[in-house]
C-alpha distance (Angstrom), angle and dihedral (degrees) to the residues before:
residue distance angle dihedral
X1 . . .
X2 3.75 . .
X3 3.81 122.4 .
X4 3.84 110.8 -112.4
X5 3.90 103.0 -137.1
X6 3.84 92.4 -167.8
X7 3.84 89.5 53.0
X8 3.79 90.4 49.8
X9 3.81 91.0 47.5
X10 3.82 89.2 52.7
X11 3.82 90.1 51.2
X12 3.75 92.0 50.1
X13 3.80 93.1 48.4
X14 3.84 91.0 48.8
X15 3.79 91.5 50.4
X16 3.78 91.0 46.3
X17 3.86 90.9 53.2
X18 3.87 90.3 49.1
X19 3.79 91.0 52.0
X20 3.72 92.7 46.9
X21 3.83 91.9 50.1
X22 3.75 92.3 44.8
X23 3.85 89.5 50.5
X24 3.76 92.0 50.1
X25 3.81 93.3 52.5
X26 3.74 93.1 45.5
X27 3.82 92.2 51.9
X28 3.75 90.0 48.4
X29 3.80 92.0 51.2
X30 3.84 93.8 45.5
X31 3.80 108.2 19.8
X32 3.80 95.2 165.7
X33 3.78 133.2 15.2
X34 3.75 122.3 -108.9
X35 3.77 108.1 -91.0
X36 3.79 128.1 -145.0
X37 3.88 88.3 -118.1
X38 3.83 89.7 58.1
X39 3.79 88.4 51.0
X40 3.82 94.2 49.6
X41 3.89 98.3 38.9
X42 3.80 100.6 34.4
X43 3.82 124.5 99.6
X44 3.73 92.9 -142.5
X45 3.75 120.4 119.3
X46 3.77 115.1 -98.8
X47 3.84 90.4 -114.9
X48 3.76 92.9 55.6
X49 3.80 90.8 49.4
X50 3.77 91.5 49.3
X51 3.79 92.6 50.8
X52 3.77 92.2 48.2
X53 3.79 91.1 49.4
X54 3.79 92.2 48.9
X55 3.78 93.2 47.9
X56 3.84 91.0 48.2
X57 3.89 90.0 49.8
X58 3.80 91.6 50.7
X59 3.78 92.1 47.4
X60 3.72 91.3 48.7
X61 3.83 90.8 50.1
X62 3.80 89.1 52.5
X63 3.78 89.4 51.2
X64 3.76 92.7 51.3
X65 3.84 91.5 50.2
X66 3.77 91.5 48.2
X67 3.82 92.4 48.3
X68 3.79 89.3 54.3
X69 3.81 92.5 48.7
X70 3.87 88.7 46.2
X71 3.77 89.6 56.3
X72 3.78 91.2 50.7
X73 3.77 91.2 48.8
X74 3.82 91.8 49.0
X75 3.83 90.0 50.6
X76 3.86 90.7 50.1
X77 3.80 90.8 51.7
X78 3.77 90.6 49.3
X79 3.76 90.4 51.3
X80 3.77 90.2 51.9
X81 3.80 87.6 55.3
X82 3.82 91.5 46.7
X83 3.73 94.1 46.8
X84 3.77 95.7 -118.7
X85 3.80 97.3 103.6
X86 3.75 113.0 130.1
X87 3.82 96.0 27.4
X88 3.84 121.1 108.6
X89 3.73 112.3 -109.9
X90 3.78 91.8 -144.5
X91 3.84 106.2 45.3
X92 3.80 101.3 10.1
X93 3.83 93.7 -126.8
X94 3.85 119.5 139.0
X95 3.84 112.0 -89.9
X96 3.83 107.7 -126.6
X97 3.86 113.6 -99.8
X98 3.83 91.4 -126.0
X99 3.77 88.9 57.6
X100 3.81 93.6 48.7
X101 3.87 90.4 46.4
X102 3.77 89.2 54.2
X103 3.88 96.3 39.1
X104 3.82 107.5 19.6
X105 3.86 86.5 -178.8
X106 3.80 94.8 56.6
X107 3.80 111.7 133.5
X108 3.83 99.2 180.0
X109 3.76 136.1 53.4
X110 3.84 113.4 -112.9
X111 3.79 92.2 -99.7
X112 3.79 95.3 53.8
X113 3.81 92.0 42.2
X114 3.82 89.9 54.9
X115 3.87 90.4 48.8
X116 3.83 89.8 52.3
X117 3.85 91.7 47.0
X118 3.82 89.4 51.2
X119 3.81 91.4 50.8
X120 3.81 90.4 48.5
X121 3.68 92.2 47.2
X122 3.71 90.8 50.4
X123 3.80 92.0 51.2
X124 3.81 89.6 49.0
X125 3.72 91.0 51.9
X126 3.82 91.0 50.2
X127 3.85 89.5 48.9
X128 3.84 91.4 49.4
X129 3.82 92.4 48.5
X130 3.85 90.5 50.7
X131 3.75 91.9 52.2
X132 3.78 96.2 46.7
């Protein structure tokens, strides 16, 4: 089985459009975060303010995650144009088709992705130990 690059490109473009539409609807629903002035000056009940604040934080978290994914998708689309799509950015080996079918925006082979995750996990553990 050979990977169909045009099919992958179509998947990536569709996912990009979904993310952009989702981001537009989220920013319309929560254009600005709840500020501390609103909390101190407003006449809302504390519970209402807390719910608004929590919802805003959740929406912003979704936006951050979507922006990161959008960046990966745009990179994958650029790699299609450059002719480097499907090759690991770390070792240069071909990324398995099954991986690209599942994650069309994948930039690394499984081995290098696991290495990166271990490094990131180690840094998180160091950060957590410094805080505690």
